[in-house]
N, C-alpha and C positions, 0 to 999 in steps of 0.2 A: 106222282108229285111233279110239279113243274120246276124248272131251274130256279125261277124267282122265289118259289116257296122254300127250296133247299137253301138258297143263299140267305133268305130271311131267318131260317131256323139256325143255320150255322153262325149267323151274325150275332146271335144271343149267347154264344159260347165263348170261352176263353180262346183267343186266336192263337195261343201257343200250345194248345192241346193237340195230341195226336188224334187222328180220326179213325175209328173202327166201325165196322158194321157187324150185325149179327142176324142170324136167320133161325127161326124156329119151325121152318117148313118140315112137315112130316117126312117128305121124301129124302131129307138129309139126316134124319134122326136115327139113332141106334139106341139100344138099352143103356149104353154107357155114355151116350152123348145126345142130350136133348136139344142142343142148339149148336150152331156153328158160328165161329168168330172170324172175321176177315179184316185185314189191314187195308185201308183205302190208300192207293198209291198214285192216283191220278184221275183225270176226267177228260173226255173229249167227245166229239160227235162223229157219227157215221151215217151214211145213207143205209137204210135197212127196211126190210119188209117184216112186219109182225103178223103171225098167224098161229093157228093151233093145229097140232098133228092129229092123226086119226084117233088117238086116245084122249084128245081134248087138252093136251098139255101145251102151254105157250112155247113158241119157238121164234127165233130171230134169224133171218137170212140176210147177210150183209151183201146188198146189191142195190144198184141205182136204177133198176129197171121198173117196169110197171108196178104200181102199188107201193113203191118205196117212199120213204119220208126221212127227213133228218131227225135223228134221235140223239139225245145226250146219254152217255154211258159213264158210269163211275167204275173205274178199274179197281179190282180187289184181288188180294192174294191171301191164302191161308197161312203164309209165312210172315211172321211179324218181323 
């Protein structure tokens, strides 16, 4: 999702609502917890390199070296 798309989506919501995210990724699931909920507490950008590790999982390396680009990050916490 691009920042402009997120802004457009959020622009359709009540501006006084708290913002939460959730994830149904299998790597976070347990038998008691089929999804995770996060409170969104900020957003910023960082220079970073995106790649995949030897298992094919996505990783991010915060670095301004070769292959880096400016990415937008939404900061989340599991503590409401």
